[in-house]
C-alpha positions in Angstrom: 0.0 0.0 0.0 1.4 3.4 -1.0 -0.1 6.6 0.6 0.9 10.2 1.0 0.9 12.1 4.3 2.2 15.3 5.7 5.3 15.6 7.8 3.4 16.0 11.1 1.4 12.9 10.5 4.4 10.8 9.6 6.0 11.3 13.0 2.9 9.8 14.6 3.6 6.6 12.7 6.8 5.8 14.6 8.2 3.9 11.6 11.7 3.8 10.2 12.4 6.8 7.9 14.3 6.5 4.6 15.7 9.6 3.0 16.4 9.1 -0.7 18.3 12.3 -1.3 22.0 12.2 -2.3 24.7 11.7 0.3 25.7 15.3 0.3 22.2 16.5 0.8 21.8 14.1 3.8 25.1 15.1 5.3 24.1 18.8 5.2 21.0 18.0 7.2 18.5 15.2 7.8 15.7 14.1 10.1 17.2 12.7 13.2 17.1 8.9 13.1 16.5 8.8 9.3 18.4 6.3 7.1 19.9 7.4 3.9 19.4 5.2 0.7 20.3 7.7 -2.0 18.6 7.4 -5.3 21.5 9.1 -6.9 25.1 9.7 -6.0 26.1 13.4 -5.6 27.8 13.2 -9.0 24.7 11.5 -10.6 22.4 14.1 -9.2 24.5 16.9 -10.5 24.5 15.3 -13.9 20.7 14.8 -14.0 20.3 18.4 -12.9 22.6 19.7 -15.7 20.8 17.7 -18.4 17.5 19.1 -17.0 18.7 22.6 -17.4 20.7 22.2 -20.6 18.4 19.8 -22.5 15.0 18.8 -21.1 13.0 17.2 -18.3 12.5 14.1 -20.5 16.2 13.7 -21.1 16.9 14.1 -17.4 14.3 11.5 -16.4 15.8 9.1 -19.0 19.3 9.6 -17.6 17.9 9.1 -14.1 16.5 5.7 -15.0 19.9 4.8 -16.5 21.5 5.4 -13.1 18.7 3.9 -10.9 17.8 0.7 -12.8 21.0 -1.3 -11.8 20.4 -0.4 -8.2 16.7 -1.6 -7.9 17.4 -4.8 -6.1 19.8 -3.1 -3.8 17.2 -0.5 -2.9 14.7 -3.3 -1.8 17.4 -5.3 0.2 18.7 -2.2 2.0 15.1 -1.0 2.8 14.2 -4.4 4.3 17.3 -4.3 6.5 16.1 -0.9 7.8 12.4 -1.9 8.0 12.1 -5.7 8.2 8.4 -5.5 8.8 7.7 -3.9 5.5 6.4 -0.7 6.9 8.3 2.5 6.2 8.3 6.3 5.6 10.0 7.7 2.5 10.9 11.3 1.7 13.2 13.3 -0.6 13.6 17.1 -0.9 10.1 18.2 -1.9 8.2 14.9 -2.0 8.4 14.8 -5.7 9.7 12.2 -8.2 12.5 10.7 -6.2 10.5 9.6 -3.1 7.4 8.8 -5.2 9.4 6.4 -7.6 11.3 4.9 -4.6 8.0 4.4 -2.7 6.2 2.8 -5.7 9.2 0.4 -6.1 9.0 -0.8 -2.5 5.3 -1.2 -2.7 5.7 -3.4 -5.8 8.3 -5.5 -4.1 7.1 -6.7 -0.7 6.5 -3.7 1.3 2.8 -3.5 2.4 2.9 0.0 3.9 4.9 2.9 2.4 4.2 6.5 3.4 5.6 9.2 1.1 6.0 12.5 2.9 4.3 15.4 1.1 6.5 18.4 0.9 9.5 16.2 1.8 12.5 17.4 3.8 11.7 21.0 2.8 8.4 20.8 4.8 10.3 19.3 7.7 12.8 22.1 7.7 10.0 24.7 7.8 8.6 23.0 10.9 12.1 23.0 12.5 12.5 26.7 12.0 9.0 27.4 13.3 9.6 25.3 16.4 12.1 27.7 17.8 9.5 30.4 17.9 7.3 28.5 20.3 7.3 30.3 23.7 9.1 28.1 26.4 9.9 28.7 30.0 13.7 28.5 30.1 16.1 28.4 33.1 19.5 29.5 32.1 22.4 28.0 34.1 25.4 30.4 34.1 28.7 30.7 35.8 32.4 31.1 35.1 34.3 28.5 33.1 35.1 25.3 35.0 32.0 25.4 37.2 30.9 22.0 35.8 27.6 23.3 34.3 27.2 20.5 31.8 27.6 17.9 34.6 25.1 19.9 36.7 22.6 19.8 33.8 22.9 16.1 33.6 22.4 15.7 37.3 19.3 18.0 37.1 18.0 15.6 34.4 18.6 12.6 36.8 16.5 14.6 39.4 13.6 14.7 36.9 14.2 18.1 35.4 13.8 18.9 31.7 17.1 19.9 30.1 18.6 20.7 26.8 22.4 20.1 26.5 23.3 22.5 23.8 27.0 21.7 23.9 26.3 18.0 23.8 24.2 18.6 20.6 27.0 20.9 19.2 29.8 18.5 20.0 31.6 21.5 21.5 32.1 23.0 24.9 32.0 26.6 23.7 35.5 27.9 24.4 38.7 27.9 22.4 39.4 24.5 24.0 35.9 23.3 23.6 36.5 20.9 20.6 39.1 18.9 22.5 37.9 15.2 22.8 34.7 15.8 20.9 33.4 14.3 17.7 33.1 16.4 14.6 30.6 19.2 14.9 27.4 18.9 12.9 26.4 21.3 10.3 24.4 24.4 11.4 21.4 22.9 9.7 21.8 19.5 11.5 22.4 21.1 14.8 19.0 22.9 14.3 17.3 19.7 13.4 18.7 17.9 16.5 17.8 20.7 18.8 14.3 20.9 17.4 14.0 17.1 17.9 15.2 17.3 21.5 12.8 20.1 22.3 9.9 18.1 20.7 10.4 15.4 23.4 9.9 17.9 26.3 6.7 19.1 28.0 5.9 22.7 27.1 4.3 23.1 30.5 7.5 22.5 32.3 10.6 24.7 32.6 13.7 23.7 30.6 17.2 24.0 31.9 19.9 25.1 29.4 23.4 26.3 29.9 24.3 30.0 29.2 26.0 30.2 25.9 27.0 32.8 23.3 25.3 32.8 20.0 28.0 30.6 18.5 29.1 27.2 19.9 32.1 26.4 17.9 31.1 26.4 14.3 27.4 26.2 14.9 24.9 28.8 15.9 22.0 28.7 18.3 18.8 29.6 16.3 18.1 33.3 16.8 14.5 32.8 18.0 15.6 30.3 20.7 18.7 32.3 21.7 16.4 35.3 22.2 14.4 33.4 24.6 17.6 32.3 26.4 18.6 35.9 26.8 15.2 37.0 28.0 15.1 34.2 30.6 16.2 34.5 34.3 19.9 33.5 34.9 21.0 31.2 37.6 24.6 32.2 38.2 27.0 29.9 40.0 29.8 31.4 42.2 32.5 28.8 42.6 36.0 29.5 43.9 38.6 29.7 41.2 40.9 27.1 42.9 38.0 24.6 42.6 37.4 25.5 39.0 41.1 25.0 38.3 41.0 21.5 39.6 38.0 20.7 37.4 39.7 22.0 34.3 42.9 20.2 35.0 41.0 17.0 35.5 39.1 17.5 32.3 41.9 18.6 30.0 45.4 17.6 31.1 45.2 14.2 29.7 44.0 15.5 26.3 47.5 16.0 25.0 49.6 19.2 25.0 49.3 19.7 21.2 45.5 20.3 21.6 46.0 22.7 24.6 48.7 24.6 22.6 46.2 25.0 19.7 43.5 26.3 22.1 45.9 28.9 23.5 46.9 30.0 20.1 43.3 30.6 19.2 42.9 33.2 21.9 46.4 34.5 21.5 45.3 37.9 20.0 43.1 38.6 23.0 45.6 37.3 25.5 48.5 39.4 24.0 52.0 38.2 23.0 53.4 38.2 26.6 50.6 36.4 28.2 50.5 33.7 25.4 54.2 33.1 25.7 53.9 32.7 29.5 51.1 30.2 29.2 52.9 28.3 26.4 56.1 28.1 28.6 54.1 27.0 31.6 52.5 24.3 29.5 55.9 23.2 28.2 56.9 22.6 31.9 53.7 20.7 32.6 52.5 23.3 35.0 48.7 22.6 34.2 47.3 24.3 37.2 49.0 27.6 36.4 47.9 27.4 32.8 44.4 26.7 33.9 44.5 29.7 36.3 45.6 32.0 33.6 42.9 30.7 31.2 40.2 31.2 33.8 41.3 34.7 34.5 40.9 35.5 30.8 37.5 33.7 30.5 36.2 35.2 33.7 36.8 38.8 32.7 35.3 38.0 29.2 32.2 36.5 30.8 31.8 39.4 33.2 31.6 41.8 30.3 28.7 39.6 28.9 27.0 39.4 32.3 26.8 43.2 32.7 24.6 43.3 29.5 22.0 41.2 31.3 19.2 42.5 33.5 20.7 42.0 37.0 17.3 41.8 38.5 16.6 38.5 36.8 19.9 36.9 37.9 20.0 34.6 41.0 23.5 34.2 42.3 24.2 30.9 44.0 27.5 30.5 46.0 28.9 26.9 46.0 32.0 25.5 47.7 33.2 23.0 45.1 32.4 21.6 41.6 30.7 18.4 43.1 27.9 18.4 40.5 25.5 16.1 42.5 25.5 18.3 45.5 25.4 21.4 43.5 22.4 20.2 41.4 20.5 19.5 44.6 21.3 22.8 46.0 20.4 24.7 42.9 17.1 22.9 42.6 16.3 23.6 46.2 17.0 27.3 46.0 15.2 27.8 42.7 12.2 26.1 44.0 12.3 28.5 47.0 12.6 31.4 44.5 9.4 30.3 42.7 7.4 29.9 45.9 
């Protein structure tokens, strides 16, 4: 059975999703959890497009059949690996010829439920961008670098709170050293898709904890509409002694390799100045990780203070903590913020 459905209805089906766009299209951005069975390779797609523009639609369709015909058995076998029960959702860019042809082929070769998404990935992307405009109650967790905010977020989640780990989704911790030990960052488009998907799993009637971030996290950007909500939300600012934050940074970064740390220092060298950069590199060469971390924190603390002054101080709750023990800190934060609400 072959049927068409809109993008919203397709998600209620809870079926495997097959994206038949080219590998390059898929890599740029795709529905989280979707599987890519490309009808055309990137080169084939480019050639079909060229023939369409230079010759005619008919010539392009004929060339497409030439590329696709040898792959027909492969398409079915791959689809059954993804959806062994013979029920699947299929989409392309706009829900046009590619997904329709692929869906018809599956329906004629053993699949008994094939849902082709009308509007395709383009409709999905429109929904993603709109999702960031939905009003949400955000609680922004701030504090100087080395406060262990990501760990606190995870502990808040363990305590039953809703959270969004922006740095986890971005595969980056936000600073010049933030890419160390992380997987490759997603594209901006994929980051938006993953963020929208994560938000869709949360209850709109409950507050959502997020970490205070700048607009950019490494190479990705927080969607402007969502970022504006973050900036408008109340800030819970953690005050933790610098010596405790130094310990936290050394524990997290000292084993990552000096080459990575040198690269991170060089990224901020223009702001540090030549003398300070040399001093940090010399300390690092001598394995004086605590001193390097102390200097890095002094730089980031001053930078963050400038950003903090731009906020409305009346909406900032300062919480003083003695250490970076994330379990104890999460419990204290939750207790104090609950008291604030009541």
